[in-house]
N, C-alpha and C positions, 0 to 999 in steps of 0.2 A: 609257513602254510603247508600241511601235509595234504599227501595226493593219495587215494588207494591204486591200485593195481587198471582197475579200469579207467582211470582219469590222468593216467601217468603218458598212454598213447592213444593216439587216433585211430579208431577204429577203420577206417577206410584205408590208408595210405601205410601205416605202421611205424610212421614217423611219430618224435612227439607230440603232446597236445601242447596246446598256448601256452594252459599253466603248467604242465612241467618242463617248457621251455623258460618260463620266468623263474622258476623255482630254481633251475641249472644256473642261469643266469647270478643269481641271488648267490648260490655256492661259489660261483667263482668269484664274486665279489667278498664274499668273507673270508676266502683262502688267502686274500690278497694282505701283504703286508700293511699296517696303519698309515697312511697318511701317502700310499702308493696309490696310482691310478693302475686298476687292472687293464692289461692289453688287450682287452674286448673289442672287437669287431662286428659289426653285425651287417645283413643287408635282408630287408624284406620286398619281395616280390611278388606280382600277382600278373596273371596271365591274360591278358585282353581278350574281352568278345567273348569270354569262356563261354557265355551263355548260349552263344550261337551252336556251339556244338552239339549241348543236350538237346535243342529243339531240330538240327540238322541228323544228330545220328541216336538220339536217345539218351536217356539219364545215364543206363546201362554205360553207354561206350564214355560217356563223361566222366563216370567213374573210374574206369581203367584209363582215361588218361590223364586224371590226376595221381593215381596210383602209378602209373610210368613215369611222371613228371618228380612223383615224390622220391622214387627210384633212381632217377637220372642224379639229381641234387645231393643223396647219400653218395651216390658212388663218385660225384667231384668232390665233394668234400672227404673224402675217405682218402682220397689220392695226392689231395694239394696240401692238406693241414698234417702237421707232424705231433700236434698237442691235442689237446683238449677242443672238440666242436661239437654241434650240435645242429638239428634240421629239424624243424616243426611245421604242424600246418596250423596257421592261423585262424582262418576261417575260409569255408568255398575255397576257391582257386588262389590263395594268397597264403605266402610259406615264409617263413624265418629262415635263414643259416646264419650260423655265429661260428667264433672262432676265438679260443684264449691263447693266442699269443701273436707278439710284436707283429708289425706289418706296416710299412708304408702306406702312405695315403695312395698314391701312385698303385701301388703292389694292389690295393684292396679293389680298387676299380678295376684294374685290369683282369682278378679275378673275376669281377661281377661281368666283365663282359665275355668273357670266356663262357661262363657259366649260361648266359644270356643264347650265345651260340650253340650249346649244347642243346637249351631246352627248347631252342627254337628247330631243331632237326626233324624230320617227319616223323609222327607217332606211330608206333608199330602196333598198337592198341587197338586203333580203328582201321577196320578195311572200308575204303571207300576207292571211286573211281580214281581221284587223285589224291597224292601225298597231303595230308593231314600235318598243318603247322600251327605252332600257339606263340606268338610273340612276348615277351614277358617286360613289364615296366617294373624297375627296381629304385629302391632307395636307400642309402649307402650310409654309414655312421661307424664312429671311432666314440670310444665310450670316455666321457668328462667326468671330472672329480665331482661326487656327491650327488650323482644322477641314476634313478632308482632303475631296475629292468625295466618295471612296468612303462616307466617314463620312456625310456629308451625306445619301448615297442611303437609307445604313444607318438613320439614325434616323427618314426621313420612312417609309420601308417601317417602323417599329417604331409609329410613331405611328398608320399605317394598320390595322396589324394590331389594335391597342388599341381601335380603334374600331369593329371587324369586329363584335361583339356587340352593341351600340348602336345599332340602327335609325334612331333618330332624328337621329344626328351624322353629319352626311354632311359637316362640315368639321371640322379640327381642324387646329392648330398642333401643332410637334414638341414646343412646351414645355410642353402640354395646355391650352394656352387659348383662346379663341373671341372675337375681337376684333370685334364688329360694324363694320360700316363706316358711314361718316360719315353719310351718305344711304340712308334704308328705299328701297327698291322704289320705292312711292308718293310718296316725294318727289322720287327722281330723274325719275319721270314728269313732276311737275310741274315740276321745274328744265328739262326738254326743251323743254315747252310753252314756256316763260317763253323759253327761249334762242332758240327759235323768233320771237317776237314782238321778241325786242331783237337779231336778227340775229346771232346768235352762233356760227352753222354757218360754218366755212370750208370753200372747194373749193380742192384744190389739183390741179395737173395735172401728167401725167407724159407726155413726150413719145414718140410712136411713131416707127419710122424703117424706111423703104423697104431691104429686105434688100440689093437690087440697087446702087442708088445711094449709100446712106447718108443721101440726104438726109430732113427732118423730112417726116411725113406727116400728122400729126396729134397729139392728145393724149388721154388717158384721163382724164376728171373723177373724183377722189376727196374724199369730203366727210371732215371730220373736226369736233369739237367740242370746247374747251378748258373741260372744266369747271373753276369755282374754287378747289372742295374735292379733286378725284379726278385733275386732271389730262387729258391728252388722252384721249379715247374714239373708237375709231377708226368706222368705218362700221357693219361687222357688231354691235357693241354696242350702237350708237345706235339702229338702225334694229329691234334685238329688244327694246329698250326702248319705243320708239314703238311695235310692234306688241301690246305688254302694254299700252299704254295707249290703245290704240284708234286712234292717231293715225301710223300707217304711210300713210297715202296723203297727209296734209297735209305731213309730213315729206320724203317721196320728192320730191312736186309742189316744194316748195321748194328742195331740193337742183338740183332738173333745172332750174328757172326761173333759179337763181342760178349755176350751171354755164355757161349758154348764155349769159348776161348777160356774164360773164368772157370769153367768147370774141366778144364781140363785135367788136373788131377785129381779130380775126385774118387774115391773108392766106387767100384766098378757096381758096387749094387746099388747104388744111389741115381734116382733117377733127376732131369731137368725138366722143369715144366714151361713154356714158352707159349705167351699170347701171340697169336697172329692176327691180322686186322682184313678189314673186307678188300684191301687194297692187294695182299698178300695171296688172296684166294681170287682174283682177278688175273694175276698173273699165269700165264700157261707153265713156264719154267719153273715156280714156285717150289715144286716139291724137290727138281731135281737139286736147285741150289741150298735149299736145307740141308740135304741128305749128305751132300759135298761138303757143308761146312760142317756137319757132324761128326764126319769120317775124318777131316782136316783135323779138328780138335780131340779125334781118338776117341771119341763117344759112337756106342754103337745106337743105331736108329731104334732098338727096341729100349733105349732107356731115354727117348725123347719123347715126351709129353704134350702136345699142341693142345692148348687152351683156348677155346674158340665161345664167343659171347651171340643171345641172341640178336644184336643190333647187327654184329656182321654177316649174317644171314638173310638180312631182312630182304635183301637184292638179290634175284636170281639163285634160288636156292637150289634148283637144279645142276647149277653150274657149282656152286659152292660145294655140293655133295660129290659132287666127281673129283672137286681138287682133295677134297680130304680123303675120299677114297684113294686115290693116288697115294698118301701120305700113308695112311694105312698099309696099303700093299709094301710100301717099303720097309715095313715094321714098326711104324711110329704108331702111340696111341693117341685116341683122341677123346677131350673131355668136353662137354657142355659147361661151361664157365658160367658165375650168377645164377644160379637154375633156381627161380622162385621169387626173385626179382623183377618185376612187374608181371606181365601174363605171358606165360612160356606157349608157343605155338606146339604142340604134341608131335606135330608131324615130323618135327627134327629128330624126334625120337627112333622112328620107324626109318627115315630118308637117308640119318646118317650113320657113317660107321662107328658109333661110340662104344666106349670102354667104361666111361663113368660119367657120373654126375657131381658136379663141383657145387655145393650148396652156397645161396650167397648168404653173407652174415646176417641178414634179417631175419632168415630163418631159424638163426641161434640165441641170438638174444635175449629171447624170452622165455626158453625152454622151461626152465625152473618154475618159472610164474603162471604159464599161461596153457592151461589144458588143450585150447584148440592147437595150438603151436606145435606142442609133443605129437597130437592126433595127426596134424599136417606131416609133419617128419616121418611119422610112420607110415603114412601111405606111401610117399616116396618112398623110403626105403623099399616096403614091398614090390612097389613097381617096378623099382630097378632090379631087385633082385629075379622079377619074373622075367625081365628083359636082358639078364646075363649081364648087369653092369656094377660096377661098384660107385660108392658115395663117398665123399670127400665133404668134411664140413668145414668151411672157413668161419673165420673170427671167433675162434675159441679162446676164451679170457679167462674162465674161470675154471677150478677144480671139477664143479656140479657140471657144467656145461661139459664137460669132457667126459665123465661117467654117464650121462645121459646118453650123448652122440655114440657112445663106445656100446652101451646096454642094447639100442635100439639097431645099432648094426650097420652103425657108419665104418669103412674100413679103413679110413683115413682121416687126419685132423691138420688142420692147421692155423696158429693164432698165436697173438703175443704170450697166452700161457707158457708155450714152447718155445718161441724165438722171434724177437721182430727181426724185420728187414735189416741184412748187415752185407758189409763188403766180403768179395773173396775172401779177401787174408782173412778177414774177421770168422769166416764160414769154414775156413781151413782149422783154427784155434778149436771152432766150436766141433768139429767133426771132431778132434783128436781129445777132447777135451773128456 
């Protein structure tokens, strides 16, 4: 099945189209050794009563909600999966997410439940008197021998439809069963608290590069947790577990201290980028704590770059701006992360003490093929220049992408073309190479 560029992506959300998803699944199957069942896991989800959003707020608001849902799913997949994965819009408010990597049945359902909680957070793209939440229903599948991708999607759809009239059944497997994860939510929260005490949270670093010279200029710190039963848990799900246990601030500070300690021996020209949460910004002494941790690790505040997402700014923007200004006054630099994912509130660009914008990787993926994406990039770079902000392109995976973002004026880039996330010891070797 050949697809031209216009059929490859869903025009509204930017994720894969249904046909492109089928083609990708077929390619995964074709790349598996004969006689082996490919380790494909998939989930199909639909947002309940989505038509009510269109009726209450208008179709434009409904479209914005779909874009935000697609962005959340993409961000979730990016953090949780190590190997190949895809996110596609099948039709309307129904989406497919799949991964080509080994996973236990318990882990796949746990991931589905975490994704559902992420999607059910209040939507930032709809302005309403009360927060708007959309709850998904989900069908799950593990690939079996001899089953085509089209049949997989059909069976997922049938399972999803079978549960439509049972409001209490939000998750089901295509075989009609529901296996509970090895860990209850309460047990996971306890596991995380214990993991903090045992120092089981690891930090990886992904290098960032100067677009003009190609030299390394710093690295972003990324947290991971290897759960003994569920395997690797990425930062997004880990922070969600901590938030439910009311330990988000404790976890965030632990990650910051450990990330800074790992950067202690870096050359002084390298910066470290740290992700901060809404819980951090809600804490009055966070700036002082962060500055103290940086000084304790021998890192000047000017080398610390704070990456903040729109999601963390949704509530109490004035307070967030005040906290970020305190960090800026200490010499740290502030970057708006995931720019271009969903609908950005441009008030952030004027209210926050920003020094840069970090483009979401969805803005980079199709630069070489889509002239509209290129036009959007040019517009963002021009706007950033007018505001005296630099632009970092994230998700650069090809030489062509690197050449384009460099030519169009991005100051820095980050992505698998340069290096994958690595441990502190691996980064030390990378720096010396």
